[in-house]
Structure formats: structure tokens, C-alpha cells
C-alpha positions, 0 to 999 in steps of 0.5 A, a space after each residue: 466502559 467494561 460490562 457484565 454480560 449479565 448487565 449487559 442481558 438485563 440493561 442493554 437488551 442483549 438477547 441469547 434467544 436469537 430473537 429481537 436486534 442483531 447484538 454484538 459483544 466486544 472484548 479486550 484482554 488485559 495485558 499478560 492474558 492469554 486470548 486463547 483462554 479468553 475464547 475458551 472463557 467467553 464461549 464457556 460464559 455464552 454457552 451457558 446463558 443461552 443454553 446450549 448442550 454439550 453436543 450442540 453447536 454453538 448458535 454464535 460466533 466469535 470474530 478475532 482482531 487477527 482474523 482482520 488483521 490476516 485479511 488486511 495483510 493479504 490485502 497490502 501483500 497484493 498491492 505492494 506486488 501490483 505497486 512494485 510491478 506498476 513502478 518497475 513498468 514505468 521505470 521501464 518505460 522512463 528509461 527507454 523514453 529517455 534514450 529516444 529523446 536522447 538518440 533523436 537529438 544527436 540524430 537531428 543534430 549530426 548532419 548540421 555537426 557535419 556541415 559546421 565540420 567541413 566549412 570550417 576553414 580549420 579544425 581550431 575555429 569549429 572547436 572553439 564556437 561548439 566549445 564557447 556557445 554552451 556557455 554563452 547560452 548559460 550565462 546569458 540567461 543567467 545575467 
């Protein structure tokens, strides 16, 4: 709904003297309208309605969405940097964990492989047992 300032002042109790309830007015520019020119026009109308002299400061504030979007951009930029740092650290910890598990499993099996190698009658029986055992485990679990 679009409402003129005079109608808002009379009909909805928008006060220009600073007493009473704090009020706000939301303005949206039409497509193709320069935002800076619109801000200047709003300042001129509000200064006239509030009877502010040319040398006096404004007793109102204009907030634009660019201010809010700038704050959100900073916030999400910080969150992106933190997410990249935390994700990189998690990948580093994961890589060391996988490397440690692989090292421990190889370290534990080294003695068993060595014992099987020396106890085998010939190298062929060791190789066939070592190669066929994983296949047997996979196919026995699948069926």
C-alpha cells in the first residue's frame, strides 16, 4: 500500500515533533529511479514537515537496505572463512586418522605374514592362500 506522508501523519498518527510513539516510514523506489535522488527528496520533505531550519541537523535518520546488506556480507564473509578453516582442519585430521589406521593394520599383520611365509613349504602355497582367502570371504558373505 502506498500512502502519502500527509495522509500517514493525519490518518495513522505519524508524528513530526518527536513526542509520542516512535514511527517509521518505509519507502521503495520505482524501477529506474535513482536511489540517491529519492533520498534527497525524502530528506527535503521530512525537513519541511518537521520545520527544520537549513543550518540545523536532521532529527531523523534514513536507513537503506545497502547498510543492512553490507552488514550481512561482512557476517557471511567471516562465516565462510571460518567454515573453510574448520573444514580444512577436519580434512587434515581425517587424513592423519586414515593414515594411522592403515599403518597400525599393516604393522600388526607384518608378523603374521612373516610367520606364514617361513612356515610355508613353498612360496606358491603362501601366495595362493593369501590371494584366495579375500575372495572366499567376499563371495561367502555375498551369498
